[in-house]
C-alpha positions, 0 to 999 in steps of 0.5 A, a space after each residue: 184098856 178094859 176087862 170084861 168078866 162073865 159067865 156063859 150059861 149061868 143058870 146051867 139050862 140045857 139047850 134044846 137045839 143040841 138034840 139031833 136025830 139019826 134015823 129013829 133014834 135021838 141024841 142029845 149033845 150038851 155043849 154048854 151044860 154047865 156054867 163056863 166063866 170067861 175073861 176078856 181083855 180089850 185093847 185100844 190103840 
């Protein structure tokens, strides 16, 4: 058994791939715009 603790997007950078265009307008979708912590548990059996 092992635990993993971490943070996604620890520097809170904006993702360039979250910009999309519809006609002549552009929209920015911010999925991970802030740091998100996570905890993971791995079990071996």
